[in-house]
N, C-alpha and C positions, 0 to 999 in steps of 0.2 A: 434711499440708502446710498451713501457714497461708495464708489468702487475705486480700486487702485488705478492710478494713472500711469500708463506706460510711455506716453509721449508729451506729458506736460512739463512744467518747470520742476526744478529740483525740490522746491518747497512743497508743492502739491504731491510730488512722488513720496516724499518722506512722511507727509501727513496722510497719505492715501486718500486724497480728495480729487474730485473731477476738476480739471483745469481747462480754461477756455482758450489756451494757447495764444493769447494776445502778447505781442512783443512790443517793447523789450521787457515789460512786466505785465503779468496777468492781472485781470480785474479782481479775481478772488482774493489774492494777496492784498490788493489795494483796499478792498472793502473791509478786510479783517484788520488792517493796520499793521501788517507784517511785511518784512523785506522779502521781495521775490529774489530767489537765488539764480534765476535765469535759466537758459537752455543750453549753455555751452557744454561741449563734450568733456568729460572728466576721464583722466587716464589713471589706471590703478596698476602699479608695477609689482610683479612677483619675482619668481626666479627667472633669470635670463632677461631677454628684452621684452617679453610679453607674458601676461598672466593667463591668457587663454588664446585659443586659436592654434594654428599649425606651427607657429614659431615659439610656443611655450617652452621655456627652459633653454633656448638657444642663446649663445653669446653674441651672435651676429645674425642679421636677417637673411641668412643663406640656407639653402636646403641641406647642404652637407653638415651644417652645425646644429641641426635639429636632433636632439637626443631621442633614442627610441622610447616610446610610451610604455610604461609598465602596465601589465594586464592585471585586472582585479578591480573590486569595488573601491570607491573613494575612502570608505572607512578602513578597509584593510590596508590600503596604501598608506594612509595616515599613520596607522599603528606601526607599520614596518619602518616608515621614516623616523618616527620617534624612537623606535628601538635601536636603529643604527646610530642616531645622534647620541643616545645614552651610552652605547658601547664606545663610541669615539671619545666622549668626554672621560669615561673611565680609563681608557688607555692613555689618554693625555695626562690624567692625574697620576697614574703609575709611573710614567716616564718622568714627570716632574719630580716625583718623590725620590726616584733613584738618582736623578741629577743632583738633587739637593744633598742626598747622603754622600755622593761622590765628591761634591764640592766641600762638604764639611770634613771628609777624610783627608782631602788634599790640604786644607787650610789648618786643621788642628795641630799637626805635628810642628808647624812653623809658628803660628800665631798664638797657640794655646799654652805656651810655656811662660810661666811667671818667673820672676827673679828667684823666688824660693825654689822652684823646680830646677832651675839652672844651677843653683848652689848645690842642691842634692846630687844632681848629675855629675858635677865636677868632683864632689866628694867621693862619689862612687868610682870615678876614673882614677882618682889619686890614691884612695885608701880602701874603699869597700871591696873592690874586686880582688884584693890581695888574699882574702879569706877563701877564695875559690880554688886555690891550687897550692901545691907544696913545693913548686920550683918557680923560677923566674921566667920560664919560656913563654907560657901562654899570656903573661901580662902584656907583652908587646903585641902578640898575635891578636888578642881581643881588643886591646885599647886602640890600636891603629884602625881597626875595622869597624868599631862600634858606631860612629856616625853614619857610615854607609849602611850598616845593618839596620839602624833605626829607620832609614828610608825604605828598606825592604819590608820591615815589620812595623805596623802602626802601634802594636802593643808593647814593643820592646822598650821604648823610652820610658814609659810609665812603670814598667816592671823594674827597670834599673833604679828608679826612685824608690819603689816599694822595698827593694832589696836593701838599699842604704838605710831606710827607716827601720828595717827588721833587725839591724845589728844592735839596736838598743836592747838592754837587758829586760826592759818591761815593754809591754804592748801599749801603745798610746792610741787614742781615738783617731789620730791622723793616720797611723799605720793601717788600721782596719779600713779606713776610707780609701786609701790608696790601694790596699790589697783587693778590696771588692771591685774597684774599677779595673785593676790589672787583670783579675781573673775573668771578668766579663769580656774585656777586650780580647784576651788571648783565646777564650773559647769561641768567640765570634770569628776571629781570624782563622782559627784552626778549622772551623766548620766551612769556611769559604775556600780553603786551600785545596787545590788539586795536586800540587807538588809541595814538598817540604823544603822551602828555601832556607838558606843559612840564617837569615834574620828570624824566621819563625822558629827554627830549631833552637837558636840561641835564647829566644824569649821563653820557650818551653822549658829549657834546662834551668834557666834562672828561676822560673816559677817552681820547678821541682826543688831547687836549692833552698828557696824560702820555706817550702813545706818540710823538707827533711831536717832543717835546722830548728824548726819551731813546733814539730809534732803535728802539723796539719796534713791532711790527706794530699798526696802528691803523685803516687804511682799511676793514677788514672791518666795523668798527662803523658806518661811514658807510653801507655797503651794507645792513646789517641795519635801521638806522633808516629808510633810504629805502624799503625794501620795505614797512614798516608804513605809512609816510607815504603811499605810492602806493596801497596797498590800501584805506585808509580815506578817500581823497579822489578816487576815480574818478568820482564823480557831478559834481564841479566841472568846468566847462568848461576851466579853466586848470590843473586838477590840484590846486588847493587853494583853499579859500574865503578871504575877506578876513581876514587874521590881525590879532591885537592887536599893538600896538607892540612888546611884549616878545617875542611869538611871531615877529614879523617879524625882530627882532634875532637870535633863535636860528637861524632859517632862513638868514639871511645868513651867520652864522658857519659853519653846516653847508655852505653853498654855497662859501665861501672855502676851507674845508678840502678840498673836492673839486676845486678848480682844479688842473690838471696842472702849471702853472708854479710852484705853491707847494709841490710835493712833490719829494722826492729819493729814488730807490729804491722807487718805488711798486710794490706787489705786486698791486693790483687795477686794473681798468679805470676811468677817470673816468666819472661818471654824467651830468654836466651839470646839476647842481642849481641853480647860480647862474642860468643862462639859462632854466631851466624854471620855477623857483619864485620867484626873487627879482626878476629884471628885469620880468616881466609884471605883478607885483602891487605892488611897492614903488616909492617915489619915486626918480627918477633923479638928483636933486640932493642936496646935503648931503654930510656926511662919515660914512663907515662907521666906527663906534667901535672895532672890533677892530684894524683895520689903520691907522686914521687917514687913509685915502685917500678922495678924492672917488669917489662911486659911478659917475660917468661914466668915470673912469679904470679902475675895476675892470671895467666892462663891456668895455673894450678888452682887458684882460688875459684875461678869460674867453673872448674870441674868437680868441685865438692858436691857430694851426693849424686855424681854421675860416674866418673871414671878416675878421679884423683884419689889416691890412697895416702896413708900416713907415710909410707915409704917414699912416695914421690916428693913430698916436702922434705923428708929427711935427706934425700939424695940430691936436692937442688944445689947446684954448685955456687950460686951467687954470681954477682958481677962486680967489676971494679968500681969503687966509689970512695967517697970521703968517709971518715970515721962516723960522722953523724948519720950518713946514709946507711952504713953497715949496721948501726944500732937499730934503725927503723926496719930494715929488711929482715934482720934476724928475729925481731919481735913478731913481724908478720908471718914468717916461715913457721915459727913455733906455735903461733896462734892458729895457723891453719890446721895443724895437727889436733889441737884442742877442739877446734870447730867440728872436725870429723868425729871425734869421740863424743862430743856433746850431742851431735845429731843422732848417732847410733844409740846413745843412752836414752834420749827422748823417744826414739822410735821403739825401743824395747819396752819402755814404760807404757806406751800406748797400746802396742799390739802384742806384747809378751814375747817378741822375738826380735833379734837384731835386724838391721837393714839387709836386704837380700843382695849380698855380695858373694862373689865366688870364694871358694875355700882358700885359694892361694892369696887372695887379697886380705882376708881376715887374718890369716896367720902371718903374713909378711908385714906386720905393723911396726911402728917405732918402738925400740926397746926401752925408752925412758918413760917413767911414770908421770902421771898428770901433775902431781905436786911439784916435781922438779921442773916441768914445763912452765907452770905458772910462775915459779921463782925466776926462771931465766927470761920469760917475757917481761916481767916487771923490772928486772935488773936492766935490761936493754932500754926500756922506756925511761927509767930513772936516769940512766947514763945519758940518754938523748936530752932529757930536760936539763941536766947539769951542763952538758956540752953547749946547749943553746944559750945558757946564761953566761958561760965563760967566753963564747965566741958568737956574739949576737949578729955579727955581720956576715958570717960564713954562709949560712943558709937560713935566712930569717923566716921562711915560710914552712920549713919542714915539720915543725911541731903541729901544723894543722892536720897531720895524718895519724895522730896517735890514738884516735878514738877506738878504732877497731881492736887492736891488741889489748887495750885497757878493758873494754867491755867484755871481750871473750875471756880474759883471765878472771875478771870479776864475777862471771857467771858460774865459776866453780865454787858453789856455795859452801860445801863442806870444808874445802881447803881454806877458803877465806875466813870462815869462823874459827878455824884452828890457828890462824895466823893474823891476829888483829893489826899487826904492824904493816901488813901488806895492804890492808884497807886504807891506812894512812897514806901509803904511797900513791894509791889511786886518787884519793882526795887531793893530794898535793900536786898531781899532774893536771888537774882541771884548769881550763883556760878561762873560766868564769863566764862563759857564754850561756845563753838560754839553752842551747843544745846540750852542753855539758851538765847543766843543772837538772834537766829532765832525765837524762841517762843515769846520772849519779843517784837520783831519787829512786829510779827503778832498781838499781843495784843495791841500794840500802834495804829495799824490801826483800830482795833475794837473800841478802845476808841475814836479815832478821828471821826469815823463815828457815833458813839453813837446809833447804831441800834441793839436792842436786838434780832432781828430775823436774824441778819447776821451770816452766818455759817462760822466758822473759818476753817472748812475743805475745803470749796470752795475757800477760800482765799489761803490756802496752795496749793491746786491743781493748781490754776491759776499761782502760782509761780513755779510750778514743784517741790514742796517740799513734801516729805513724812516723817513725824516726829513720834517720839515715846515719851511717857511721863514716861518712865522708867529710 
């Protein structure tokens, strides 16, 4: 029986046969007719300069370069080595993935813009943003900053395109495609944000604008932005440090969108942003550019159901302005009184008792009846409409703010059924937008039912609609 050869040629060693050690080639290989591989020393390299011996794993044949030997059996050491290699590869894969995402985010705002996208963006700059305000002031504020804001917010550019597409009277498949992309990008950006930058805030307000004009859910975006705003400004005694003029404008827009009286079918609870962030820090004089209303009047609207009474609206002295502005402000002032009465009427219908106000507030109400209030609201709105037709260049954006007084007057179902001609006035003031069509459809149902205790908010929620009156 042959035994393993430890000193023979490499051929006999491999075949485990006895070798006669004849050099240069053994006779066993010659007799079998095979090539003898000889007796030369073969080197096998592993880690470092040697695979075995005291220099195993060393970079150089020096004692100080010899790594310490790990303790344990060979099988355990092999398992540990494989585990470490697997962890290293997994970490490299995660790093490579994040690097790829970062590169895509850096490239996409610059190289991902098609000619069609650029055309939509230019249309938004030239025309689309005009619908966002009732004065000319923020047009230059936003327009000049928009390219820089798009660099701050990766979602803002696509949201501008979506907003421009949303101005169409009908929803197209292209709009829904852009809207889904914008919503996904904004939610992802908001989830990554630790501070609420001007770019992200602008993107969120535009997303809310799309929702409130088309009946899509939007107030949850207000909540998300408010949570970040609150978390990063807890050190400020007022909840926010002194903002820049543009930042103050954005916060005012956010506060206006949060006002309960400017929403229909709201699906989330009001936060009170106007009274917490805008009233304490901003000036209380001048005109707010989004609504075109004096800030003093907006303070009263923000206090409805809190501490504002009918008498507060009745005693409001007004501000100096053009005839068109006075028509608008008077319509809002009187609509504010109607809003308080409607709120108390609905509260009484639900609980059987009026809202819990002090006796002096209930008794110190406006002396004029609701029918006359509706007539004066619609008279001012109609005068504003005619004035815009006669003087189209005086204040071309002021008519964007007429939704609130129209809807408030239209919710007086009993009065509107008794005066069909007033229904025609409301229909004639419609701007023909999708927002107007949805709100007018809700008012038509209110008029058809003729119930003054019917809550238009419940009608909107039943249809899955969340609207805004801005």
